[in-house]
VEXDREN-2710 file (C-alpha; in Angstrom, 1 decimal):
% VEXDREN-2710
k/r/px/py/pz
1/MET/-201.1/-48.1/-11.4
2/ASN/-198.3/-50.3/-9.9
3/SER/-198.0/-51.1/-6.3
4/CYS/-195.4/-53.5/-4.8
5/VAL/-194.7/-53.7/-1.1
6/ILE/-192.3/-56.3/0.4
7/PRO/-193.0/-57.0/4.1
8/GLN/-190.2/-55.9/6.4
9/GLY/-187.8/-58.6/7.3
10/TYR/-189.1/-60.9/4.5
11/HIS/-186.7/-63.4/2.9
12/PRO/-187.5/-66.4/0.7
13/VAL/-187.7/-69.7/2.5
14/LEU/-186.1/-71.6/-0.4
15/SER/-183.1/-70.9/-2.5
16/LEU/-183.6/-69.9/-6.1
17/TYR/-183.1/-73.4/-7.6
18/GLU/-185.1/-75.0/-4.7
19/THR/-187.9/-72.6/-5.6
20/GLN/-187.9/-73.9/-9.2
21/ARG/-188.0/-77.5/-8.0
22/ALA/-190.8/-76.7/-5.6
23/ILE/-192.8/-74.9/-8.3
24/ALA/-192.6/-78.0/-10.5
25/MET/-193.5/-80.4/-7.7
26/THR/-196.5/-78.2/-6.5
27/LYS/-197.9/-78.2/-10.0
28/ARG/-197.6/-82.0/-10.5
29/VAL/-198.9/-83.0/-7.2
30/PHE/-201.8/-80.6/-7.1
31/GLU/-203.0/-81.4/-10.7
32/ASP/-203.0/-85.1/-10.0
33/THR/-204.9/-84.7/-6.8
34/LEU/-207.4/-82.3/-8.3
35/CYS/-208.1/-84.7/-11.3
36/GLY/-208.8/-87.5/-8.9
37/ALA/-211.0/-85.4/-6.7
38/LEU/-213.2/-84.0/-9.4
39/GLN/-213.0/-86.7/-12.1
40/LEU/-211.1/-84.5/-14.6
41/ARG/-209.2/-85.5/-17.7
42/ARG/-206.3/-83.4/-19.1
43/VAL/-206.8/-81.8/-22.6
44/SER/-204.9/-79.3/-24.7
45/ALA/-206.0/-75.7/-24.8
46/PRO/-205.7/-72.8/-27.3
47/LEU/-203.5/-69.8/-26.7
48/LEU/-205.5/-67.9/-29.4
49/LEU/-209.2/-67.7/-30.2
50/GLU/-210.9/-66.0/-33.2
51/ALA/-212.6/-62.9/-32.0
52/SER/-215.8/-63.5/-33.9
53/THR/-216.6/-66.7/-32.0
54/GLY/-217.3/-65.0/-28.7
55/LEU/-215.4/-67.7/-26.9
56/ASN/-212.8/-65.4/-25.3
57/ASP/-213.6/-64.4/-21.8
58/ASP/-214.0/-60.6/-21.3
59/LEU/-213.5/-61.0/-17.5
60/ASN/-215.1/-57.9/-16.0
61/GLY/-216.2/-56.6/-19.4
62/VAL/-213.7/-53.7/-19.6
63/GLU/-210.3/-55.4/-20.2
64/ARG/-208.8/-55.1/-23.6
65/PRO/-207.7/-58.4/-25.2
66/VAL/-204.5/-58.6/-27.2
67/ASP/-205.9/-58.5/-30.7
68/PHE/-204.2/-58.9/-34.1
69/ASP/-205.1/-59.8/-37.7
70/ILE/-204.0/-63.1/-39.3
71/LYS/-202.7/-62.7/-42.8
72/ALA/-203.4/-66.2/-43.9
73/THR/-207.1/-66.3/-42.8
74/GLY/-208.1/-62.7/-43.1
75/THR/-209.6/-62.9/-39.6
76/HIS/-208.8/-61.4/-36.2
77/ALA/-207.4/-63.5/-33.3
78/GLN/-207.2/-62.7/-29.6
79/VAL/-204.8/-64.0/-27.0
80/VAL/-207.0/-65.7/-24.4
81/GLN/-207.9/-63.9/-21.2
82/SER/-209.4/-67.1/-19.8
83/LEU/-211.1/-70.2/-21.1
84/ALA/-214.4/-70.1/-19.3
85/LYS/-216.5/-70.3/-22.4
86/TRP/-214.1/-72.4/-24.5
87/LYS/-214.1/-75.2/-21.9
88/ARG/-217.9/-75.6/-22.1
89/MET/-217.8/-75.8/-25.9
90/ALA/-214.9/-78.4/-25.6
91/LEU/-216.9/-80.6/-23.3
92/HIS/-219.7/-80.6/-25.9
93/ARG/-217.3/-81.6/-28.6
94/TYR/-215.6/-84.3/-26.6
95/GLY/-218.9/-85.8/-25.7
96/PHE/-218.0/-86.3/-22.0
97/PRO/-220.8/-87.8/-19.8
98/VAL/-222.4/-86.2/-16.7
99/GLY/-219.9/-86.3/-13.8
100/MET/-216.8/-86.1/-16.1
101/GLY/-214.8/-83.1/-16.8
102/LEU/-211.6/-81.6/-18.2
103/VAL/-208.6/-79.7/-17.0
104/THR/-206.0/-77.7/-19.0
105/ASP/-203.2/-75.3/-18.6
106/MET/-204.5/-71.8/-19.4
107/ASN/-201.8/-69.2/-20.3
108/ALA/-203.2/-65.7/-20.8
109/ILE/-202.1/-62.2/-21.3
110/ARG/-204.1/-59.5/-19.5
111/ARG/-202.6/-56.3/-20.9
112/ASP/-204.6/-54.0/-18.6
113/GLU/-203.8/-55.7/-15.3
114/GLU/-202.5/-53.4/-12.6
115/LEU/-199.2/-54.7/-11.3
116/ASP/-198.6/-55.5/-7.6
117/ASN/-197.5/-58.4/-5.4
118/LEU/-200.3/-60.6/-6.7
119/HIS/-200.9/-59.4/-10.2
120/SER/-199.0/-59.9/-13.5
121/ILE/-199.9/-59.3/-17.1
122/TYR/-199.1/-63.0/-17.5
123/VAL/-201.7/-65.4/-16.1
124/ASP/-201.3/-69.1/-15.6
125/GLN/-204.0/-71.3/-14.1
126/TRP/-205.6/-74.7/-14.2
127/ASP/-208.9/-74.2/-16.0
128/TRP/-211.3/-77.0/-15.2
129/GLU/-214.9/-77.7/-16.2
130/LYS/-217.2/-80.7/-15.7
131/ILE/-220.6/-81.7/-16.9
132/ILE/-223.4/-81.7/-14.3
133/ALA/-227.0/-82.8/-14.5
134/PRO/-229.7/-80.0/-14.5
135/ARG/-230.8/-81.1/-11.0
136/GLU/-227.2/-80.4/-9.8
137/ARG/-227.4/-76.7/-10.5
138/ASN/-227.5/-75.7/-6.9
139/LEU/-225.3/-74.5/-4.0
140/ASP/-224.8/-77.9/-2.5
141/THR/-223.0/-79.0/-5.7
142/LEU/-220.9/-75.8/-5.6
143/ARG/-220.0/-76.3/-2.0
144/ALA/-219.0/-79.9/-2.5
145/ALA/-216.6/-78.9/-5.3
146/VAL/-215.1/-76.2/-3.2
147/GLN/-214.5/-78.7/-0.4
148/ALA/-212.7/-81.1/-2.9
149/ILE/-210.5/-78.3/-4.1
150/VAL/-209.5/-77.2/-0.6
151/GLU/-208.7/-80.7/0.4
152/ALA/-206.5/-81.1/-2.7
153/ILE/-204.7/-77.9/-1.8
154/CYS/-204.2/-79.0/1.8
155/SER/-202.9/-82.4/0.7
156/THR/-200.5/-80.7/-1.7
157/GLU/-199.2/-78.5/1.1
158/LYS/-198.5/-81.6/3.3
159/THR/-196.5/-83.2/0.5
160/MET/-194.5/-80.1/-0.1
161/ARG/-193.7/-79.8/3.6
162/ALA/-192.4/-83.3/3.6
163/MET/-190.2/-82.7/0.6
164/PHE/-189.0/-79.2/1.7
165/PRO/-189.0/-79.2/5.5
166/THR/-188.3/-75.5/5.8
167/LEU/-191.8/-74.8/4.4
168/SER/-193.2/-76.1/7.7
169/LEU/-192.2/-72.8/9.2
170/HIS/-194.9/-71.1/7.1
171/PRO/-198.2/-73.0/7.3
172/ALA/-200.4/-71.7/4.5
173/THR/-203.8/-73.4/4.5
174/SER/-206.7/-74.6/6.7
175/PRO/-209.2/-77.2/5.6
176/ASP/-212.1/-75.6/7.5
177/ILE/-214.1/-73.6/5.1
178/THR/-216.4/-70.7/5.9
179/PHE/-219.1/-70.0/3.3
180/ILE/-220.5/-66.4/3.1
181/THR/-222.3/-64.4/0.5
182/THR/-221.3/-61.0/-0.7
183/GLN/-224.5/-59.5/0.7
184/GLU/-223.8/-61.0/4.1
185/LEU/-220.3/-59.6/4.0
186/GLU/-221.6/-56.1/3.1
187/ASP/-224.0/-56.3/5.9
188/LEU/-221.2/-57.1/8.3
189/TYR/-218.9/-54.3/7.2
190/PRO/-221.1/-51.7/5.4
191/GLN/-218.5/-48.9/5.8
192/LEU/-215.6/-50.9/4.3
193/THR/-214.7/-51.3/0.6
194/PRO/-215.1/-54.8/-0.9
195/LYS/-211.4/-55.5/-0.5
196/GLU/-211.3/-54.3/3.1
197/ARG/-214.3/-56.5/3.9
198/GLU/-212.5/-59.5/2.5
199/ASP/-209.4/-58.7/4.5
200/ALA/-211.4/-58.2/7.8
201/PHE/-213.4/-61.4/7.4
202/VAL/-210.7/-63.8/6.0
203/LYS/-208.3/-62.8/8.8
204/GLU/-210.8/-64.4/11.2
205/HIS/-211.8/-67.2/8.8
206/PRO/-208.6/-68.1/7.0
207/THR/-210.3/-70.4/4.4
208/THR/-213.3/-68.6/3.0
209/PHE/-215.5/-69.1/0.0
210/LEU/-217.2/-65.8/-0.9
211/MET/-220.4/-66.5/-2.9
212/GLN/-222.7/-64.7/-5.3
213/ILE/-220.4/-62.2/-7.1
214/GLY/-221.6/-60.1/-10.0
215/ALA/-225.1/-58.7/-9.3
216/PRO/-225.6/-55.4/-7.5
217/LEU/-225.9/-55.6/-3.7
218/ARG/-228.4/-53.7/-1.6
219/SER/-226.0/-50.8/-1.6
220/GLY/-226.5/-50.6/-5.4
221/LYS/-223.0/-51.8/-6.3
222/PRO/-221.7/-55.3/-7.0
223/HIS/-218.9/-56.7/-4.7
224/ASP/-216.8/-57.2/-7.8
225/GLY/-217.4/-57.4/-11.5
226/ARG/-218.2/-60.7/-13.4
227/ALA/-218.9/-61.2/-17.1
228/PRO/-222.6/-62.0/-17.5
229/ASP/-222.1/-65.0/-19.8
230/TYR/-220.2/-67.7/-17.9
231/ASP/-220.9/-67.9/-14.1
232/ASP/-224.5/-67.8/-12.8
233/TRP/-224.2/-64.9/-10.4
234/ASP/-226.4/-66.7/-7.8
235/MET/-224.1/-69.7/-7.7
236/ASN/-220.5/-68.7/-8.0
237/GLY/-217.7/-67.4/-5.8
238/ASP/-214.0/-66.9/-5.0
239/LEU/-211.9/-69.2/-2.8
240/LEU/-209.9/-67.0/-0.4
241/PHE/-207.1/-67.9/2.0
242/TRP/-205.4/-65.7/4.6
243/ASN/-201.9/-65.1/3.3
244/HIS/-199.6/-65.0/6.4
245/THR/-196.6/-63.6/4.5
246/LEU/-198.6/-60.6/3.1
247/GLN/-201.1/-60.4/6.0
248/ARG/-204.1/-60.1/3.7
249/SER/-206.9/-62.0/2.0
250/TYR/-205.7/-63.9/-1.0
251/GLU/-207.7/-65.3/-3.9
252/VAL/-206.6/-68.6/-5.3
253/SER/-209.6/-69.6/-7.4
254/SER/-212.8/-68.2/-9.0
255/MET/-215.5/-70.7/-9.9
256/GLY/-219.2/-71.4/-10.2
257/ILE/-222.1/-73.2/-11.7
258/ARG/-222.3/-71.9/-15.2
259/VAL/-225.2/-70.0/-16.8
260/ASN/-228.0/-72.0/-18.5
261/ALA/-230.3/-70.4/-21.1
262/GLU/-232.5/-68.8/-18.5
263/SER/-229.8/-67.2/-16.4
264/LEU/-227.8/-66.2/-19.5
265/ASP/-230.8/-64.4/-20.8
266/ARG/-231.3/-62.6/-17.5
267/GLN/-227.7/-61.6/-17.0
268/LEU/-227.1/-60.4/-20.6
269/THR/-230.1/-58.0/-20.1
270/ALA/-229.0/-56.9/-16.7
271/ALA/-225.5/-56.2/-17.9
272/GLY/-226.6/-54.4/-21.1
273/CYS/-224.9/-57.0/-23.3
274/ASN/-227.7/-58.2/-25.5
275/GLU/-225.6/-57.8/-28.7
276/ARG/-223.7/-61.0/-27.6
277/ARG/-226.8/-63.1/-28.3
278/GLU/-225.7/-63.2/-31.9
279/LEU/-222.3/-64.8/-31.2
280/MET/-221.7/-68.5/-31.8
281/PHE/-221.3/-69.5/-28.2
282/HIS/-224.3/-67.6/-26.9
283/LYS/-226.6/-68.9/-29.7
284/ALA/-225.6/-72.4/-28.8
285/LEU/-226.2/-71.9/-25.1
286/LEU/-229.5/-70.0/-25.5
287/SER/-230.8/-72.8/-27.9
288/GLY/-229.9/-75.5/-25.4
289/VAL/-227.1/-77.2/-27.4
290/LEU/-224.5/-77.0/-24.7
291/PRO/-224.5/-79.1/-21.5
292/ASP/-224.9/-77.8/-18.0
293/THR/-221.5/-77.4/-16.4
294/MET/-219.6/-76.1/-13.5
295/GLY/-216.0/-75.0/-13.5
296/GLY/-213.4/-72.4/-12.6
297/GLY/-209.8/-71.4/-12.7
298/ILE/-207.1/-72.1/-10.0
299/GLY/-204.1/-69.9/-10.2
300/GLN/-200.9/-71.9/-10.7
301/SER/-198.5/-69.1/-9.7
302/ARG/-201.0/-68.0/-7.0
303/LEU/-201.0/-71.5/-5.4
304/CYS/-197.2/-71.8/-5.6
305/MET/-196.8/-68.4/-4.1
306/LEU/-199.1/-69.3/-1.2
307/LEU/-197.6/-72.7/-0.4
308/LEU/-194.0/-71.5/-0.7
309/GLY/-194.6/-68.4/1.4
310/SER/-193.5/-66.0/-1.4
311/ALA/-194.1/-62.2/-1.1
312/HIS/-194.3/-61.5/-4.8
313/ILE/-195.7/-63.4/-7.7
314/GLY/-192.6/-62.6/-9.7
315/GLU/-190.8/-65.1/-7.4
316/VAL/-192.7/-68.0/-8.9
317/GLN/-193.3/-66.9/-12.6
318/SER/-191.5/-65.1/-15.3
319/SER/-193.2/-61.9/-16.5
320/VAL/-192.6/-58.2/-17.4
321/TRP/-192.3/-55.7/-14.6
322/ASP/-192.0/-51.9/-14.3
323/GLU/-188.8/-50.3/-13.1
324/GLU/-190.3/-49.4/-9.7
325/THR/-191.2/-53.1/-9.0
326/ARG/-187.8/-54.3/-10.0
327/THR/-186.1/-51.7/-7.8
328/VAL/-188.3/-52.4/-4.7
329/CYS/-187.7/-56.2/-5.0
330/ALA/-183.9/-55.8/-5.6
331/GLN/-183.6/-53.6/-2.5
332/ALA/-185.5/-56.2/-0.4
333/GLY/-183.3/-59.1/-1.8
334/VAL/-186.2/-60.6/-3.7
335/THR/-185.2/-62.2/-7.0
336/LEU/-187.8/-61.9/-9.8
337/LEU/-187.6/-64.9/-12.2
END
């Protein structure tokens, strides 16, 4: 299913080449600010992972990874969908101390993604992960990290406005965060769909962190899907901003305190995924080999799109689009990279 809608009267704030300059500057400024705020060090990341390791993220558990055989090794590889598990293994290998973490560019292919203004089969994000002490596995730690990320985003926006004054016509972010759980959101809007609830709430609270995603709510349905083997469903969430260009809630980041042996055991059983216990990553975690961590992904194209006031993600990244999307954008004067 493809759905692309360009708002009436929309036109890009920046020229095509100014957009390219702004994309590069946004990425440099934000990454430097984020690393300072969360004590992160840049590392290299894989584009491919061996399927047998269990390190590739299966997202909501239904997406098909791009899978192929390797002639030289006789094994199967997958293009990453995200690096949620790989990062934790990498921290163990690097021997980072408590309080220190890593950040990397994650470039993924999500072949089953539905295409619209915000979604592409190509995904680029900053994947970050840091080691925490067992006593820090709590919501206060999560909230503090969210605050640091929001401050880094707001700081980046100020820098971009100074460099590209026309962006001041389209303010994008607010530093005042509202924290709410998915159950509280369902209780507020029981008749609405999860996406409609987000839109209704974030319109009134333009910077929102929506917590506790994955487990069924009192209605019997989860707010959204989450794989059972990276985030602790009791201590995770999505960072949402109100997108003034599109007039809708807009996710920039998904993050959380990661599962420990106890929560992994519980969530694998709840999700009916007990066969994963035999995979390398899961064995290491269940046996206590891996450190306690927190982490997440922050969309690079998503952030650029928000701060530049873009109406379609294809304005800030190069990808593959269907004919309908290309036609709608061309008729609206929107150039897809």
